[in-house]
MDTraj code that builds the backbone (N, CA, C; nanometers):
import mdtraj as md
import numpy as np

residues = "MET THR VAL ARG VAL GLU ARG THR PHE ASP LEU ALA VAL PRO PRO GLU LYS VAL TRP ASP PHE ILE SER ASP PRO ALA ARG ARG ALA ASP ALA ILE SER VAL VAL ALA ASP TYR ASP VAL GLU GLY ASP ARG ALA THR TRP HIS ILE GLU LEU PRO ILE PRO LEU MET ASN GLN THR ILE PRO VAL GLU THR GLU ASP VAL THR ARG GLU ASP SER ARG TYR VAL LYS PHE VAL GLY ARG SER SER ALA MET HIS VAL VAL GLY GLU HIS GLU ILE GLU PRO THR ASP ASP GLY CYS ARG LEU VAL ASN ARG PHE VAL VAL ASP GLY ARG LEU PRO GLY ILE GLU ARG TYR PHE LYS ARG HIS LEU ASN ASP GLU LEU SER ASN LEU GLU ALA ALA LEU ARG ARG GLU VAL GLU PRO PRO SER".split()
xyz = np.array([
    [3.3193, 16.2276, 18.7070],
    [3.1875, 16.2473, 18.6567],
    [3.1449, 16.1293, 18.5721],
    [3.0247, 16.0820, 18.5910],
    [2.9668, 15.9721, 18.5119],
    [2.8642, 16.0306, 18.4162],
    [2.8633, 15.9798, 18.2948],
    [2.7658, 16.0275, 18.1919],
    [2.6623, 15.9197, 18.1794],
    [2.5360, 15.9640, 18.1836],
    [2.4199, 15.8716, 18.1720],
    [2.3253, 15.9273, 18.0612],
    [2.2830, 15.8337, 17.9730],
    [2.1876, 15.8734, 17.8695],
    [2.0826, 15.7638, 17.8625],
    [1.9570, 15.8024, 17.8448],
    [1.8532, 15.7071, 17.8165],
    [1.7721, 15.7592, 17.6995],
    [1.7471, 15.6729, 17.6021],
    [1.6769, 15.7101, 17.4828],
    [1.5876, 15.5962, 17.4365],
    [1.4697, 15.6285, 17.3896],
    [1.3694, 15.5316, 17.3474],
    [1.3371, 15.5443, 17.1959],
    [1.3310, 15.4329, 17.1312],
    [1.2958, 15.4315, 16.9881],
    [1.1660, 15.3493, 16.9751],
    [1.0670, 15.4074, 16.9074],
    [0.9406, 15.3331, 16.8732],
    [0.9593, 15.2807, 16.7294],
    [0.9367, 15.1514, 16.7110],
    [0.9557, 15.0882, 16.5824],
    [0.8307, 15.0071, 16.5443],
    [0.7931, 15.0206, 16.4205],
    [0.6715, 14.9490, 16.3720],
    [0.7120, 14.8134, 16.3114],
    [0.7882, 14.7343, 16.3902],
    [0.8297, 14.6025, 16.3477],
    [0.8159, 14.5113, 16.4701],
    [0.8045, 14.3794, 16.4444],
    [0.7938, 14.2836, 16.5514],
    [0.9159, 14.2901, 16.6455],
    [0.8963, 14.2676, 16.7708],
    [1.0075, 14.2669, 16.8702],
    [1.1213, 14.1743, 16.8314],
    [1.0896, 14.0612, 16.7658],
    [1.1907, 13.9593, 16.7275],
    [1.2962, 14.0185, 16.6345],
    [1.2506, 14.1067, 16.5429],
    [1.3461, 14.1698, 16.4514],
    [1.4425, 14.2603, 16.5237],
    [1.3941, 14.3335, 16.6178],
    [1.4761, 14.4258, 16.6994],
    [1.5736, 14.3383, 16.7835],
    [1.5240, 14.2313, 16.8438],
    [1.6072, 14.1466, 16.9233],
    [1.7222, 14.0879, 16.8432],
    [1.6972, 14.0442, 16.7242],
    [1.8038, 13.9857, 16.6389],
    [1.9168, 14.0888, 16.6213],
    [1.8833, 14.2138, 16.6117],
    [1.9858, 14.3223, 16.5948],
    [2.0538, 14.3495, 16.7283],
    [1.9718, 14.3839, 16.8256],
    [2.0273, 14.4413, 16.9514],
    [2.1001, 14.3407, 17.0386],
    [2.0713, 14.2106, 17.0202],
    [2.1376, 14.1098, 17.1002],
    [2.2677, 14.0604, 17.0378],
    [2.3047, 14.1158, 16.9234],
    [2.4242, 14.0743, 16.8512],
    [2.5393, 14.1748, 16.8802],
    [2.6416, 14.1342, 16.9528],
    [2.7529, 14.2254, 16.9867],
    [2.8189, 14.2887, 16.8695],
    [2.8252, 14.2206, 16.7554],
    [2.8844, 14.2787, 16.6350],
    [2.8009, 14.3931, 16.5776],
    [2.6710, 14.3744, 16.5712],
    [2.5842, 14.4790, 16.5209],
    [2.5879, 14.6017, 16.6115],
    [2.5888, 14.5804, 16.7445],
    [2.5981, 14.6961, 16.8313],
    [2.7316, 14.7712, 16.8115],
    [2.8408, 14.6993, 16.7996],
    [2.9714, 14.7635, 16.7750],
    [2.9724, 14.8393, 16.6446],
    [2.9185, 14.7775, 16.5391],
    [2.9162, 14.8434, 16.4075],
    [2.8510, 14.9832, 16.4146],
    [2.7522, 14.9963, 16.5010],
    [2.6751, 15.1234, 16.5029],
    [2.7434, 15.2338, 16.5772],
    [2.8517, 15.2055, 16.6461],
    [2.9183, 15.3098, 16.7311],
    [3.0354, 15.3677, 16.6544],
    [3.0289, 15.4984, 16.6311],
    [3.1288, 15.5604, 16.5437],
    [3.2728, 15.5557, 16.5932],
    [3.2927, 15.5539, 16.7253],
    [3.4260, 15.5535, 16.7789],
    [3.4879, 15.4134, 16.7856],
    [3.4085, 15.3100, 16.7541],
    [3.4654, 15.1793, 16.7458],
    [3.5296, 15.1598, 16.6096],
    [3.6615, 15.1643, 16.6099],
    [3.7348, 15.1544, 16.4837],
    [3.7400, 15.0130, 16.4323],
    [3.7374, 14.9184, 16.5233],
    [3.7465, 14.7735, 16.4879],
    [3.6957, 14.6984, 16.6116],
    [3.6643, 14.5740, 16.5894],
    [3.6230, 14.4930, 16.7014],
    [3.6449, 14.3438, 16.6695],
    [3.6524, 14.2628, 16.7719],
    [3.6630, 14.1172, 16.7673],
    [3.5536, 14.0609, 16.8498],
    [3.4794, 13.9630, 16.7984],
    [3.3666, 13.9041, 16.8672],
    [3.3921, 13.7567, 16.8894],
    [3.3677, 13.7126, 17.0107],
    [3.3696, 13.5719, 17.0417],
    [3.2534, 13.5371, 17.1338],
    [3.1512, 13.4804, 17.0754],
    [3.0288, 13.4513, 17.1524],
    [2.9616, 13.5786, 17.1954],
    [2.9343, 13.5918, 17.3297],
    [2.8694, 13.7161, 17.3777],
    [2.9697, 13.8122, 17.4294],
    [3.0964, 13.7956, 17.3980],
    [3.2058, 13.8875, 17.4326],
    [3.2587, 13.9554, 17.3075],
    [3.2974, 14.0757, 17.3239],
    [3.3566, 14.1529, 17.2117],
    [3.4650, 14.2487, 17.2664],
    [3.5687, 14.2629, 17.1934],
    [3.6692, 14.3641, 17.2230],
    [3.6539, 14.4783, 17.1232],
    [3.6132, 14.5941, 17.1734],
    [3.6031, 14.7132, 17.0884],
    [3.7400, 14.7815, 17.0898],
    [3.7837, 14.8251, 16.9767],
    [3.9039, 14.9035, 16.9667],
    [3.8557, 15.0466, 16.9349],
    [3.8537, 15.1330, 17.0356],
    [3.7926, 15.2680, 17.0139],
    [3.8993, 15.3703, 16.9934],
    [3.8608, 15.4676, 16.9111],
    [3.9455, 15.5852, 16.8840],
    [3.8647, 15.7059, 16.9243],
    [3.9208, 15.7784, 17.0220],
    [3.8554, 15.9000, 17.0699],
    [3.9351, 16.0225, 17.0301],
    [3.8725, 16.1243, 16.9734],
    [3.9489, 16.2416, 16.9312],
    [3.9662, 16.3409, 17.0480],
    [4.0467, 16.2963, 17.1449],
    [4.0731, 16.3820, 17.2591],
    [4.2239, 16.3893, 17.2800],
    [4.2748, 16.4990, 17.3385],
    [4.4198, 16.5128, 17.3608],
    [4.4761, 16.3953, 17.4381],
    [4.5990, 16.3624, 17.4112],
    [4.6757, 16.2537, 17.4773],
    [4.6199, 16.1166, 17.4436],
    [4.5302, 16.1029, 17.3487],
    [4.4690, 15.9780, 17.3140],
    [4.5097, 15.9475, 17.1665],
    [4.6315, 15.9024, 17.1461],
    [4.6763, 15.8867, 17.0082],
    [4.6877, 15.7407, 16.9671],
    [4.6121, 15.6553, 17.0377],
    [4.6088, 15.5126, 17.0000],
    [4.4702, 15.4602, 17.0266],
    [4.4390, 15.3468, 16.9692],
    [4.3086, 15.2874, 16.9990],
    [4.3150, 15.2275, 17.1410],
    [4.1958, 15.2235, 17.2028],
    [4.1803, 15.1728, 17.3394],
    [4.0988, 15.0444, 17.3290],
    [4.1554, 14.9327, 17.3744],
    [4.0701, 14.8125, 17.3741],
    [3.9762, 14.8141, 17.4953],
    [3.8482, 14.7892, 17.4641],
    [3.7481, 14.7839, 17.5669],
    [3.6830, 14.6428, 17.5622],
    [3.7030, 14.5641, 17.6652],
    [3.6512, 14.4278, 17.6740],
    [3.5026, 14.4343, 17.7147],
    [3.4146, 14.3940, 17.6243],
    [3.2718, 14.3983, 17.6563],
    [3.2182, 14.2536, 17.6715],
    [3.1128, 14.2456, 17.7515],
    [3.0528, 14.1130, 17.7746],
    [2.9052, 14.1329, 17.8115],
    [2.8217, 14.0494, 17.7516],
    [2.6797, 14.0480, 17.7885],
    [2.6753, 13.9828, 17.9299],
    [2.6154, 14.0536, 18.0237],
    [2.6057, 14.0008, 18.1566],
    [2.4631, 13.9529, 18.1946],
    [2.3650, 14.0044, 18.1261],
    [2.2250, 13.9612, 18.1439],
    [2.1597, 13.9549, 18.0114],
    [2.0897, 13.8437, 17.9885],
    [2.0118, 13.8268, 17.8653],
    [1.8779, 13.7615, 17.9012],
    [1.7728, 13.8263, 17.8642],
    [1.6393, 13.7690, 17.8773],
    [1.5855, 13.7657, 17.7318],
    [1.5928, 13.6467, 17.6702],
    [1.5644, 13.6340, 17.5289],
    [1.4438, 13.7084, 17.4846],
    [1.4632, 13.7781, 17.3718],
    [1.3598, 13.8594, 17.3060],
    [1.3106, 13.9777, 17.3850],
    [1.3798, 14.0126, 17.4981],
    [1.3337, 14.1198, 17.5802],
    [1.4424, 14.2140, 17.6315],
    [1.5538, 14.1623, 17.6737],
    [1.6514, 14.2487, 17.7483],
    [1.7915, 14.1949, 17.7372],
    [1.8850, 14.2852, 17.7153],
    [2.0246, 14.2505, 17.7188],
    [2.0994, 14.3684, 17.7862],
    [2.1926, 14.3300, 17.8700],
    [2.2775, 14.4243, 17.9384],
    [2.4227, 14.3850, 17.9188],
    [2.5073, 14.4811, 17.8827],
    [2.6471, 14.4493, 17.8629],
    [2.7327, 14.5443, 17.9458],
    [2.8522, 14.5034, 17.9776],
    [2.9473, 14.5898, 18.0433],
    [3.0751, 14.5914, 17.9603],
    [3.1450, 14.7070, 17.9604],
    [3.2696, 14.7126, 17.8898],
    [3.3699, 14.7724, 17.9848],
    [3.4863, 14.7115, 17.9851],
    [3.5918, 14.7625, 18.0785],
    [3.7247, 14.7812, 18.0066],
    [3.7933, 14.8879, 18.0459],
    [3.9250, 14.9110, 17.9980],
    [3.9980, 14.9989, 18.1019],
    [4.1254, 15.0264, 18.0800],
    [4.1957, 15.1135, 18.1690],
    [4.1473, 15.2574, 18.1534],
    [4.0806, 15.2882, 18.0438],
    [4.0381, 15.4225, 18.0127],
    [3.8950, 15.4535, 18.0508],
    [3.8095, 15.3500, 18.0565],
    [3.6699, 15.3753, 18.0815],
    [3.5967, 15.2501, 18.1230],
    [3.4788, 15.2703, 18.1762],
    [3.3865, 15.1597, 18.2077],
    [3.2517, 15.1991, 18.1486],
    [3.1880, 15.1109, 18.0741],
    [3.0601, 15.1446, 18.0146],
    [2.9612, 15.0286, 18.0459],
    [2.8359, 15.0709, 18.0674],
    [2.7282, 14.9748, 18.0871],
    [2.6197, 15.0153, 17.9865],
    [2.5769, 14.9186, 17.9115],
    [2.4660, 14.9422, 17.8133],
    [2.3504, 14.8480, 17.8389],
    [2.2310, 14.8983, 17.8335],
    [2.1121, 14.8145, 17.8509],
    [2.0128, 14.8436, 17.7354],
    [1.9556, 14.7388, 17.6842],
    [1.8525, 14.7486, 17.5764],
    [1.7361, 14.6635, 17.6180],
    [1.6201, 14.7284, 17.6307],
    [1.4980, 14.6613, 17.6747],
    [1.3903, 14.6800, 17.5690],
    [1.3325, 14.5704, 17.5229],
    [1.2290, 14.5718, 17.4200],
    [1.0928, 14.5552, 17.4861],
    [1.0004, 14.6470, 17.4546],
    [0.8665, 14.6416, 17.5074],
    [0.7683, 14.6350, 17.3874],
    [0.6838, 14.5316, 17.3820],
    [0.5848, 14.5230, 17.2745],
    [0.4860, 14.6387, 17.2831],
    [0.4432, 14.6876, 17.1662],
    [0.3408, 14.7923, 17.1571],
    [0.2348, 14.7454, 17.0584],
    [0.1262, 14.8214, 17.0436],
    [0.0183, 14.7789, 16.9522],
    [0.0638, 14.7719, 16.8083],
    [0.1572, 14.8529, 16.7676],
    [0.2019, 14.8525, 16.6299],
    [0.3458, 14.8083, 16.6067],
    [0.4045, 14.7433, 16.7014],
    [0.5423, 14.6932, 16.6910],
    [0.6069, 14.6806, 16.8260],
    [0.7062, 14.7674, 16.8500],
    [0.7754, 14.7603, 16.9798],
    [0.8459, 14.8944, 17.0100],
    [0.8860, 14.9023, 17.1329],
    [0.9651, 15.0187, 17.1817],
    [1.0965, 14.9621, 17.2313],
    [1.2035, 15.0262, 17.1984],
    [1.3352, 14.9856, 17.2475],
    [1.3884, 15.0967, 17.3390],
    [1.4077, 15.0614, 17.4654],
    [1.4589, 15.1507, 17.5659],
    [1.6118, 15.1233, 17.5781],
    [1.6930, 15.2305, 17.5571],
    [1.8376, 15.2176, 17.5613],
    [1.8878, 15.3012, 17.6735],
    [1.9744, 15.2444, 17.7580],
    [2.0378, 15.3135, 17.8708],
    [2.1873, 15.2914, 17.8598],
    [2.2655, 15.3987, 17.8702],
    [2.4117, 15.3876, 17.8707],
    [2.4687, 15.4698, 17.9830],
    [2.5674, 15.4135, 18.0476],
    [2.6434, 15.4862, 18.1505],
    [2.7914, 15.4696, 18.1159],
    [2.8627, 15.5827, 18.1097],
    [3.0056, 15.5828, 18.0817],
    [3.0744, 15.6513, 18.1967],
    [3.1763, 15.5771, 18.2499],
    [3.2569, 15.6272, 18.3561],
    [3.3998, 15.6352, 18.3077],
    [3.4477, 15.7562, 18.2793],
    [3.5807, 15.7726, 18.2243],
    [3.6894, 15.7588, 18.3319],
    [3.7962, 15.7059, 18.2947],
    [3.9089, 15.6880, 18.3888],
    [4.0308, 15.7701, 18.3496],
    [4.0232, 15.8385, 18.2309],
    [4.1272, 15.9263, 18.1832],
    [4.0697, 16.0610, 18.1535],
    [4.1465, 16.1658, 18.1662],
    [4.0970, 16.3030, 18.1390],
    [4.0407, 16.3154, 17.9966],
    [3.9280, 16.3753, 17.9870],
    [3.8644, 16.4059, 17.8580],
    [3.7646, 16.3048, 17.8110],
    [3.7635, 16.1815, 17.8632],
    [3.6702, 16.0838, 17.8196],
    [3.5269, 16.1124, 17.8526],
    [3.5022, 16.1496, 17.9771],
    [3.3657, 16.1807, 18.0192],
    [3.3124, 16.3063, 17.9410],
    [3.4009, 16.4046, 17.9255],
    [3.3623, 16.5258, 17.8542],
    [3.3238, 16.4894, 17.7091],
    [3.4037, 16.4023, 17.6476],
    [3.3718, 16.3623, 17.5088],
    [3.2378, 16.2939, 17.5038],
    [3.2091, 16.1992, 17.5907],
    [3.0855, 16.1240, 17.5891],
    [2.9670, 16.2085, 17.6371],
    [2.9896, 16.3080, 17.7187],
    [2.8824, 16.3990, 17.7568],
    [2.8333, 16.4732, 17.6329],
    [2.9240, 16.5081, 17.5471],
    [2.8872, 16.5838, 17.4242],
    [2.8386, 16.4878, 17.3137],
    [2.8846, 16.3628, 17.3089],
    [2.8595, 16.2793, 17.1889],
    [2.7772, 16.1482, 17.2167],
    [2.7488, 16.1170, 17.3390],
    [2.6747, 15.9891, 17.3638],
    [2.5382, 15.9908, 17.2991],
    [2.4700, 16.1055, 17.2998],
    [2.3410, 16.1103, 17.2322],
    [2.3532, 16.0860, 17.0808],
    [2.4632, 16.1390, 17.0199],
    [2.4885, 16.1162, 16.8781],
    [2.5128, 15.9682, 16.8536],
    [2.5840, 15.9047, 16.9443],
    [2.6089, 15.7574, 16.9260],
    [2.4745, 15.6792, 16.9339],
    [2.3826, 15.7213, 17.0159],
    [2.2523, 15.6557, 17.0179],
    [2.1767, 15.6848, 16.8904],
    [2.1950, 15.7988, 16.8302],
    [2.1344, 15.8254, 16.7022],
    [2.1910, 15.7344, 16.5932],
    [2.3217, 15.7099, 16.6033],
    [2.3856, 15.6141, 16.5103],
    [2.3268, 15.4722, 16.5269],
    [2.3090, 15.4327, 16.6545],
    [2.2476, 15.3012, 16.6806],
    [2.1075, 15.2965, 16.6236],
    [2.0278, 15.4014, 16.6466],
    [1.8900, 15.4019, 16.5945],
    [1.8898, 15.3928, 16.4437],
    [1.9740, 15.4668, 16.3788],
    [1.9792, 15.4686, 16.2289],
    [2.0184, 15.3293, 16.1776],
    [2.1169, 15.2664, 16.2364],
    [2.1593, 15.1351, 16.1965],
    [2.0488, 15.0361, 16.2155],
    [1.9802, 15.0414, 16.3282],
    [1.8707, 14.9512, 16.3581],
    [1.7575, 14.9682, 16.2585],
    [1.7175, 15.0915, 16.2313],
    [1.6109, 15.1213, 16.1390],
    [1.6439, 15.0710, 15.9967],
    [1.7721, 15.0930, 15.9541],
    [1.8149, 15.0437, 15.8195],
    [1.7973, 14.8947, 15.8086],
    [1.8245, 14.8234, 15.9150],
    [1.8189, 14.6801, 15.9110],
    [1.6784, 14.6210, 15.9259],
    [1.5955, 14.6812, 16.0104],
    [1.4694, 14.6162, 16.0442],
    [1.3479, 14.6733, 15.9739],
    [1.3554, 14.7972, 15.9279],
    [1.2377, 14.8622, 15.8686],
    [1.2406, 14.8407, 15.7196],
    [1.1263, 14.8185, 15.6595],
    [1.1215, 14.8071, 15.5115],
    [1.1536, 14.9465, 15.4499],
    [1.2170, 14.9435, 15.3312],
    [1.2429, 15.0729, 15.2660],
    [1.1134, 15.1452, 15.2310],
    [1.1176, 15.2778, 15.2342],
    [0.9965, 15.3578, 15.2069],
    [0.9656, 15.3647, 15.0638],
])
top = md.Topology()
chain = top.add_chain()
for i, resn in enumerate(residues, 1):
    res = top.add_residue(resn, chain, resSeq=i)
    for name in ("N", "CA", "C"):
        top.add_atom(name, md.element.get_by_symbol(name[0]), res)
traj = md.Trajectory(xyz[None], top)
């Protein structure tokens, strides 16, 4: 089973501010709760993820890489490991009062329990991404 989630955030900030955040592999990794640690080299990052599922008592390295970048508008990354395959897309659309960020994630688990975990928690991870993005780009109230 493959898990797919799409979620949109409307932000009252210029698209460039959102791009600075969303195009940075380190900022994306920081926002994901199951990423215990990561290493970044250019547009590649290794996420060391910890999943609270049976038989998973170690971190899993997931090699991620940006595969498509359209500056200030779109970034797509893929992550591969023996445990899972993930594809993430972030598309920025200008609006009258700022921009809209469309986020799409697909997780294909290769070990028992991974897809079930992400089916339950992928939406929460997108909430974490949204909160981290808003903290960084929106002025304090």
